[in-house]
C-alpha positions as a Markdown table, in Angstrom:
| # | Residue | x | y | z |
|---|---|---|---|---|
| 1 | Glu | -86.3 | 72.1 | -171.0 |
| 2 | Gly | -84.7 | 75.4 | -169.7 |
| 3 | Tyr | -84.1 | 74.0 | -165.2 |
| 4 | Ala | -80.8 | 74.7 | -164.6 |
| 5 | Leu | -80.0 | 72.9 | -161.4 |
| 6 | Pro | -77.8 | 70.1 | -161.5 |
| 7 | His | -80.8 | 67.8 | -159.6 |
| 8 | Cys | -83.8 | 66.6 | -160.6 |
| 9 | Lys | -87.4 | 67.0 | -159.0 |
| 10 | Ile | -90.4 | 64.5 | -158.4 |
| 11 | Arg | -93.2 | 66.8 | -159.6 |
| 12 | Asp | -97.3 | 67.1 | -159.1 |
| 13 | Val | -98.0 | 68.3 | -162.9 |
| 14 | Asn | -101.4 | 69.0 | -161.7 |
| 15 | Ser | -100.0 | 72.1 | -159.4 |
| 16 | His | -98.3 | 75.3 | -160.2 |
| 17 | Tyr | -95.3 | 76.3 | -157.8 |
| 18 | Ile | -93.6 | 79.3 | -159.7 |
| 19 | Glu | -90.6 | 80.7 | -158.5 |
| 20 | Thr | -89.0 | 84.2 | -159.7 |
| 21 | Val | -85.5 | 82.7 | -160.3 |
| 22 | Ser | -87.3 | 80.0 | -163.2 |
| 23 | Asn | -90.2 | 82.0 | -164.4 |
| 24 | Lys | -88.6 | 83.3 | -167.6 |
| 25 | Ser | -86.6 | 79.9 | -168.2 |
| 26 | Gly | -89.3 | 77.7 | -169.6 |
| 27 | Cys | -88.9 | 75.0 | -167.2 |
| 28 | Lys | -91.5 | 72.8 | -165.5 |
| 29 | Asp | -93.0 | 73.9 | -162.5 |
| 30 | Gly | -95.5 | 72.5 | -159.8 |
| 31 | Ile | -95.1 | 71.4 | -156.4 |
| 32 | Ser | -92.3 | 69.2 | -155.8 |
| 33 | Ile | -89.3 | 67.1 | -153.8 |
| 34 | Asp | -85.8 | 67.6 | -154.9 |
| 35 | Val | -84.0 | 64.7 | -155.5 |
| 36 | Leu | -80.2 | 65.5 | -154.7 |
| 37 | Pro | -77.2 | 63.8 | -155.5 |
| 38 | Phe | -74.2 | 63.0 | -153.1 |
| 39 | Asp | -71.0 | 63.0 | -154.4 |
| 40 | Thr | -67.4 | 62.4 | -152.8 |
| 41 | Val | -65.6 | 65.3 | -151.3 |
| 42 | Pro | -62.3 | 66.5 | -150.7 |
| 43 | Asn | -61.3 | 65.5 | -147.0 |
| 44 | Ser | -59.7 | 69.2 | -146.7 |
| 45 | Ser | -62.4 | 72.1 | -145.7 |
| 46 | Ile | -60.0 | 74.1 | -147.9 |
| 47 | Ala | -59.9 | 71.8 | -151.1 |
| 48 | Arg | -64.0 | 71.4 | -151.0 |
| 49 | Tyr | -64.0 | 75.7 | -150.4 |
| 50 | Phe | -62.3 | 75.8 | -154.0 |
| 51 | His | -64.2 | 72.6 | -155.7 |
| 52 | Cys | -67.7 | 74.3 | -154.5 |
| 53 | Tyr | -67.5 | 77.6 | -155.7 |
| 54 | His | -65.8 | 76.3 | -158.9 |
| 55 | Leu | -69.1 | 74.3 | -159.2 |
| 56 | Phe | -70.8 | 77.5 | -158.2 |
| 57 | Asp | -69.3 | 79.4 | -161.1 |
| 58 | Ile | -70.0 | 77.2 | -163.6 |
| 59 | Leu | -73.7 | 76.8 | -162.3 |
| 60 | Asn | -74.3 | 80.6 | -162.3 |
| 61 | Ile | -73.2 | 80.9 | -165.8 |
| 62 | Ile | -75.8 | 77.8 | -166.9 |
| 63 | Lys | -78.4 | 79.8 | -165.0 |
| 64 | Ile | -77.6 | 82.7 | -166.8 |
| 65 | Lys | -77.8 | 81.1 | -170.2 |
| 66 | Arg | -81.4 | 78.7 | -169.4 |
| 67 | Arg | -82.6 | 82.6 | -168.1 |
| 68 | Trp | -82.5 | 82.1 | -164.7 |
| 69 | Ile | -83.0 | 85.3 | -162.4 |
| 70 | Phe | -80.3 | 85.8 | -159.8 |
| 71 | Ile | -82.4 | 87.0 | -156.2 |
| 72 | Pro | -81.0 | 88.2 | -153.0 |
| 73 | Glu | -80.6 | 85.0 | -151.7 |
| 74 | Asn | -78.2 | 83.4 | -154.6 |
| 75 | Asn | -75.6 | 86.0 | -152.8 |
| 76 | Val | -74.2 | 87.0 | -156.3 |
| 77 | Gly | -73.1 | 90.4 | -156.4 |
| 78 | Leu | -73.0 | 92.6 | -159.4 |
| 79 | Ile | -69.5 | 92.4 | -160.6 |
| 80 | Arg | -69.8 | 88.5 | -160.2 |
| 81 | Lys | -73.4 | 88.3 | -162.4 |
| 82 | Thr | -71.1 | 90.7 | -165.0 |
| 83 | Ile | -68.5 | 88.3 | -165.4 |
| 84 | Tyr | -71.2 | 85.4 | -165.4 |
| 85 | Arg | -72.9 | 87.2 | -168.2 |
| 86 | Phe | -69.2 | 87.9 | -170.4 |
| 87 | Leu | -68.5 | 84.2 | -170.3 |
| 88 | Ser | -72.1 | 82.9 | -171.4 |
| 89 | Ile | -71.4 | 84.5 | -174.1 |
| 90 | Phe | -68.7 | 82.9 | -175.5 |
| 91 | Thr | -69.4 | 79.4 | -173.4 |
| 92 | Asp | -71.2 | 76.3 | -175.1 |
| 93 | Glu | -74.0 | 75.6 | -172.9 |
| 94 | Tyr | -73.4 | 71.4 | -173.2 |
| 95 | Lys | -69.9 | 71.7 | -172.7 |
| 96 | Leu | -70.4 | 73.5 | -169.7 |
| 97 | Ile | -73.0 | 70.8 | -168.1 |
| 98 | Arg | -70.9 | 68.3 | -169.0 |
| 99 | Lys | -67.5 | 69.9 | -167.3 |
| 100 | Tyr | -69.9 | 70.8 | -164.3 |
| 101 | Glu | -70.6 | 66.7 | -163.7 |
| 102 | His | -67.2 | 66.1 | -164.2 |
| 103 | Ile | -66.2 | 68.3 | -161.7 |
| 104 | Gln | -68.7 | 67.8 | -159.4 |
| 105 | Lys | -68.0 | 63.2 | -159.4 |
| 106 | Lys | -64.3 | 64.1 | -159.8 |
| 107 | Tyr | -63.6 | 62.4 | -156.1 |
| 108 | Asn | -66.3 | 59.6 | -156.3 |
| 109 | Gly | -65.0 | 56.0 | -156.5 |
| 110 | Lys | -61.3 | 57.3 | -155.3 |
| 111 | Phe | -59.7 | 55.2 | -152.5 |
| 112 | Gly | -59.1 | 57.9 | -149.4 |
| 113 | Tyr | -62.2 | 60.4 | -149.7 |
| 114 | Phe | -63.7 | 59.7 | -146.5 |
| 115 | Tyr | -67.0 | 62.6 | -146.5 |
| 116 | Val | -69.9 | 63.4 | -149.1 |
| 117 | Ser | -71.8 | 66.4 | -150.0 |
| 118 | Glu | -74.5 | 67.8 | -152.1 |
| 119 | Thr | -73.0 | 68.2 | -154.7 |
| 120 | Thr | -75.4 | 70.5 | -156.8 |
| 121 | Gly | -73.6 | 73.9 | -154.9 |
| 122 | Leu | -76.5 | 75.2 | -153.0 |
| 123 | Asp | -76.3 | 73.5 | -149.9 |
| 124 | Tyr | -72.8 | 72.0 | -150.1 |
| 125 | Phe | -71.5 | 73.1 | -147.1 |
| 126 | Arg | -74.4 | 72.0 | -145.1 |
| 127 | Phe | -74.7 | 68.6 | -146.3 |
| 128 | Val | -70.9 | 67.6 | -145.7 |
| 129 | Asp | -71.4 | 64.5 | -143.8 |
| 130 | Lys | -68.9 | 61.3 | -143.4 |
| 131 | Arg | -69.5 | 58.3 | -146.2 |
| 132 | Glu | -70.1 | 56.0 | -143.9 |
| 133 | Tyr | -73.2 | 57.5 | -142.1 |
| 134 | Tyr | -74.9 | 56.5 | -145.9 |
| 135 | Ser | -73.3 | 53.0 | -145.9 |
| 136 | Glu | -76.5 | 51.0 | -144.6 |
| 137 | Thr | -80.1 | 51.5 | -145.8 |
| 138 | Gln | -83.7 | 50.8 | -144.9 |
| 139 | Asn | -86.8 | 51.0 | -146.8 |
| 140 | Trp | -88.4 | 54.2 | -146.1 |
| 141 | Arg | -92.5 | 54.9 | -146.7 |
| 142 | Tyr | -93.5 | 58.3 | -148.1 |
| 143 | Met | -97.2 | 58.5 | -149.4 |
| 144 | Asp | -97.6 | 55.5 | -151.5 |
| 145 | Lys | -94.1 | 55.2 | -152.4 |
| 146 | Glu | -91.2 | 53.7 | -151.3 |
| 147 | Phe | -87.7 | 54.8 | -150.9 |
| 148 | Arg | -83.9 | 53.7 | -149.4 |
| 149 | Ile | -82.7 | 56.2 | -146.9 |
| 150 | Pro | -79.8 | 56.0 | -145.0 |
| 151 | Val | -79.9 | 53.8 | -141.2 |
| 152 | Glu | -78.6 | 57.1 | -140.4 |
| 153 | Asn | -81.2 | 59.8 | -140.8 |
| 154 | Asp | -81.8 | 61.2 | -137.6 |
| 155 | Leu | -78.3 | 61.9 | -137.0 |
| 156 | Leu | -77.3 | 63.3 | -140.8 |
| 157 | Leu | -80.7 | 65.7 | -140.4 |
| 158 | Ala | -79.2 | 67.2 | -137.4 |
| 159 | Asn | -76.2 | 67.6 | -138.6 |
| 160 | Ser | -78.1 | 69.9 | -141.2 |
| 161 | Tyr | -80.8 | 71.0 | -139.9 |
| 162 | Gly | -79.8 | 71.2 | -135.9 |
| 163 | Asp | -82.4 | 70.1 | -133.7 |
| 164 | Tyr | -85.5 | 69.6 | -136.5 |
| 165 | His | -87.8 | 68.2 | -134.5 |
| 166 | Lys | -88.7 | 71.6 | -132.9 |
| 167 | Leu | -90.3 | 74.7 | -134.9 |
| 168 | Pro | -88.2 | 77.8 | -134.3 |
| 169 | Pro | -89.1 | 81.3 | -132.9 |
| 170 | Ile | -92.2 | 82.6 | -135.1 |
| 171 | Glu | -90.0 | 85.6 | -135.7 |
| 172 | Lys | -87.3 | 83.0 | -137.5 |
| 173 | Arg | -90.4 | 81.1 | -139.5 |
| 174 | Val | -89.5 | 82.1 | -143.5 |
| 175 | Gly | -90.6 | 80.6 | -146.6 |
| 176 | Gln | -88.7 | 79.7 | -149.7 |
| 177 | Pro | -88.0 | 82.8 | -150.8 |
| 178 | Gly | -89.4 | 84.2 | -154.6 |
| 179 | Ile | -92.4 | 82.1 | -155.2 |
| 180 | Glu | -94.9 | 83.6 | -157.2 |
| 181 | Lys | -96.9 | 81.6 | -157.0 |
| 182 | Val | -98.6 | 78.4 | -155.8 |
| 183 | Val | -101.9 | 76.5 | -156.9 |
| 184 | Phe | -103.0 | 73.3 | -156.0 |
| 185 | Asp | -104.4 | 70.8 | -158.5 |
| 186 | Ser | -105.0 | 73.2 | -161.3 |
| 187 | Ala | -106.9 | 72.0 | -164.4 |
| 188 | Asp | -104.3 | 72.4 | -166.8 |
């Protein structure tokens, strides 16, 4: 309840990780790992641009309806926020969610599309890669759980993050924006 992003999280329910953006939404908090959906996206970068920003606009209206706060890192200007607030008055939240999911999955299973991306609008362009890189998977253990990951995981991480094996210079090391509180092993 109150969660506005179209991906799920695996949460440590014995912790608190409170973000400015969702603090007033009523959604659960806690240290988490994102589980991001990857969907088929258009081959053309111009078509991807329109696909992404259509999703982005709907997602921002959902955020307003669920009482999320825009922080500077969201890159949403005052005019767009005003339009989103106005549109949120006249739109049904669940119809927006269904519309979002329809647009998000629009290209899935269609012949002739060769790219996928993390289509939650957050890092759509950073994660555009060839679908074939995800076709072959392997088991990978993380802590006490086993997950299926792409065999090409090193290539995919490098495409998205650059040389992720090397730490960035100290002046470029920044944390997640808008974190209000982090508590490990809370006794709720």
